[in-house]
Biotite code that builds the C-alpha atoms (Angstrom):
import biotite.structure as struc

atoms = struc.array([
    struc.Atom([15.326, 10.925, 3.380], chain_id="A", res_id=1, res_name="UNK", atom_name="CA", element="C"),
    struc.Atom([18.135, 12.600, 1.500], chain_id="A", res_id=2, res_name="UNK", atom_name="CA", element="C"),
    struc.Atom([18.845, 16.223, 2.457], chain_id="A", res_id=3, res_name="UNK", atom_name="CA", element="C"),
    struc.Atom([18.103, 17.302, -1.132], chain_id="A", res_id=4, res_name="UNK", atom_name="CA", element="C"),
    struc.Atom([14.789, 15.406, -1.466], chain_id="A", res_id=5, res_name="UNK", atom_name="CA", element="C"),
    struc.Atom([11.966, 17.336, -3.119], chain_id="A", res_id=6, res_name="UNK", atom_name="CA", element="C"),
    struc.Atom([8.796, 17.143, -1.002], chain_id="A", res_id=7, res_name="UNK", atom_name="CA", element="C"),
    struc.Atom([6.211, 18.650, -3.342], chain_id="A", res_id=8, res_name="UNK", atom_name="CA", element="C"),
    struc.Atom([5.660, 20.135, -6.777], chain_id="A", res_id=9, res_name="UNK", atom_name="CA", element="C"),
    struc.Atom([3.430, 23.215, -7.034], chain_id="A", res_id=10, res_name="UNK", atom_name="CA", element="C"),
    struc.Atom([1.556, 24.527, -10.039], chain_id="A", res_id=11, res_name="UNK", atom_name="CA", element="C"),
    struc.Atom([-1.258, 23.308, -12.254], chain_id="A", res_id=12, res_name="UNK", atom_name="CA", element="C"),
    struc.Atom([-0.449, 19.665, -11.463], chain_id="A", res_id=13, res_name="UNK", atom_name="CA", element="C"),
    struc.Atom([0.719, 19.854, -7.849], chain_id="A", res_id=14, res_name="UNK", atom_name="CA", element="C"),
    struc.Atom([2.074, 16.575, -6.479], chain_id="A", res_id=15, res_name="UNK", atom_name="CA", element="C"),
    struc.Atom([3.411, 15.292, -3.184], chain_id="A", res_id=16, res_name="UNK", atom_name="CA", element="C"),
    struc.Atom([6.461, 13.054, -3.107], chain_id="A", res_id=17, res_name="UNK", atom_name="CA", element="C"),
    struc.Atom([7.260, 10.405, -0.495], chain_id="A", res_id=18, res_name="UNK", atom_name="CA", element="C"),
    struc.Atom([10.538, 8.671, 0.271], chain_id="A", res_id=19, res_name="UNK", atom_name="CA", element="C"),
    struc.Atom([11.631, 5.549, 2.131], chain_id="A", res_id=20, res_name="UNK", atom_name="CA", element="C"),
    struc.Atom([14.473, 5.358, 4.679], chain_id="A", res_id=21, res_name="UNK", atom_name="CA", element="C"),
    struc.Atom([16.995, 4.716, 1.867], chain_id="A", res_id=22, res_name="UNK", atom_name="CA", element="C"),
    struc.Atom([15.950, 7.902, 0.041], chain_id="A", res_id=23, res_name="UNK", atom_name="CA", element="C"),
    struc.Atom([14.093, 6.122, -2.777], chain_id="A", res_id=24, res_name="UNK", atom_name="CA", element="C"),
    struc.Atom([11.002, 7.896, -4.120], chain_id="A", res_id=25, res_name="UNK", atom_name="CA", element="C"),
    struc.Atom([8.067, 5.687, -3.089], chain_id="A", res_id=26, res_name="UNK", atom_name="CA", element="C"),
    struc.Atom([5.160, 7.968, -4.020], chain_id="A", res_id=27, res_name="UNK", atom_name="CA", element="C"),
    struc.Atom([4.619, 10.718, -6.561], chain_id="A", res_id=28, res_name="UNK", atom_name="CA", element="C"),
    struc.Atom([1.004, 11.757, -6.693], chain_id="A", res_id=29, res_name="UNK", atom_name="CA", element="C"),
    struc.Atom([-0.982, 8.614, -7.536], chain_id="A", res_id=30, res_name="UNK", atom_name="CA", element="C"),
    struc.Atom([2.122, 6.679, -8.580], chain_id="A", res_id=31, res_name="UNK", atom_name="CA", element="C"),
    struc.Atom([3.741, 4.225, -6.178], chain_id="A", res_id=32, res_name="UNK", atom_name="CA", element="C"),
    struc.Atom([7.230, 2.752, -6.549], chain_id="A", res_id=33, res_name="UNK", atom_name="CA", element="C"),
    struc.Atom([8.700, -0.339, -4.902], chain_id="A", res_id=34, res_name="UNK", atom_name="CA", element="C"),
    struc.Atom([12.329, -1.387, -4.675], chain_id="A", res_id=35, res_name="UNK", atom_name="CA", element="C"),
    struc.Atom([14.212, -4.646, -4.145], chain_id="A", res_id=36, res_name="UNK", atom_name="CA", element="C"),
    struc.Atom([16.827, -5.293, -1.442], chain_id="A", res_id=37, res_name="UNK", atom_name="CA", element="C"),
    struc.Atom([19.471, -3.639, -3.644], chain_id="A", res_id=38, res_name="UNK", atom_name="CA", element="C"),
    struc.Atom([17.344, -0.439, -3.856], chain_id="A", res_id=39, res_name="UNK", atom_name="CA", element="C"),
    struc.Atom([16.588, -1.019, -7.522], chain_id="A", res_id=40, res_name="UNK", atom_name="CA", element="C"),
    struc.Atom([13.137, -0.246, -8.888], chain_id="A", res_id=41, res_name="UNK", atom_name="CA", element="C"),
    struc.Atom([11.048, -3.422, -8.873], chain_id="A", res_id=42, res_name="UNK", atom_name="CA", element="C"),
    struc.Atom([7.485, -2.216, -9.386], chain_id="A", res_id=43, res_name="UNK", atom_name="CA", element="C"),
    struc.Atom([5.174, 0.681, -10.200], chain_id="A", res_id=44, res_name="UNK", atom_name="CA", element="C"),
    struc.Atom([1.526, 1.129, -9.223], chain_id="A", res_id=45, res_name="UNK", atom_name="CA", element="C"),
    struc.Atom([-1.139, 3.693, -10.147], chain_id="A", res_id=46, res_name="UNK", atom_name="CA", element="C"),
    struc.Atom([-3.711, 4.316, -7.419], chain_id="A", res_id=47, res_name="UNK", atom_name="CA", element="C"),
    struc.Atom([-2.620, 1.041, -5.820], chain_id="A", res_id=48, res_name="UNK", atom_name="CA", element="C"),
    struc.Atom([-3.093, -1.023, -9.004], chain_id="A", res_id=49, res_name="UNK", atom_name="CA", element="C"),
    struc.Atom([-0.006, -2.702, -10.551], chain_id="A", res_id=50, res_name="UNK", atom_name="CA", element="C"),
    struc.Atom([1.282, -0.954, -13.669], chain_id="A", res_id=51, res_name="UNK", atom_name="CA", element="C"),
    struc.Atom([4.652, -2.655, -14.161], chain_id="A", res_id=52, res_name="UNK", atom_name="CA", element="C"),
    struc.Atom([7.135, -4.886, -12.402], chain_id="A", res_id=53, res_name="UNK", atom_name="CA", element="C"),
    struc.Atom([10.773, -5.465, -13.175], chain_id="A", res_id=54, res_name="UNK", atom_name="CA", element="C"),
    struc.Atom([13.270, -8.281, -12.755], chain_id="A", res_id=55, res_name="UNK", atom_name="CA", element="C"),
    struc.Atom([17.003, -8.168, -13.159], chain_id="A", res_id=56, res_name="UNK", atom_name="CA", element="C"),
    struc.Atom([18.667, -10.666, -15.469], chain_id="A", res_id=57, res_name="UNK", atom_name="CA", element="C"),
    struc.Atom([22.038, -11.154, -13.853], chain_id="A", res_id=58, res_name="UNK", atom_name="CA", element="C"),
    struc.Atom([23.524, -12.672, -16.990], chain_id="A", res_id=59, res_name="UNK", atom_name="CA", element="C"),
    struc.Atom([22.630, -9.586, -19.039], chain_id="A", res_id=60, res_name="UNK", atom_name="CA", element="C"),
    struc.Atom([22.691, -6.991, -16.228], chain_id="A", res_id=61, res_name="UNK", atom_name="CA", element="C"),
    struc.Atom([19.625, -5.304, -17.676], chain_id="A", res_id=62, res_name="UNK", atom_name="CA", element="C"),
    struc.Atom([16.113, -4.548, -16.439], chain_id="A", res_id=63, res_name="UNK", atom_name="CA", element="C"),
    struc.Atom([13.345, -6.402, -18.201], chain_id="A", res_id=64, res_name="UNK", atom_name="CA", element="C"),
    struc.Atom([9.797, -5.039, -17.848], chain_id="A", res_id=65, res_name="UNK", atom_name="CA", element="C"),
    struc.Atom([7.087, -7.638, -17.275], chain_id="A", res_id=66, res_name="UNK", atom_name="CA", element="C"),
    struc.Atom([3.732, -7.063, -18.922], chain_id="A", res_id=67, res_name="UNK", atom_name="CA", element="C"),
    struc.Atom([0.868, -7.345, -16.435], chain_id="A", res_id=68, res_name="UNK", atom_name="CA", element="C"),
])
């Protein structure tokens, strides 16, 4: 975890944040985030259900969302 990582958000919509060993945010409330070997976002879940996944087009160097 990075030394400046936020662990929780208080207020009307309090949320807990989780991080992996590389410092990537892996949870934020009911959202889950996954990363590829290059630590780039590769997927998002809501309550464990897939919301989006991403692939990198090396020729275009851009993220392309895949519709699930």
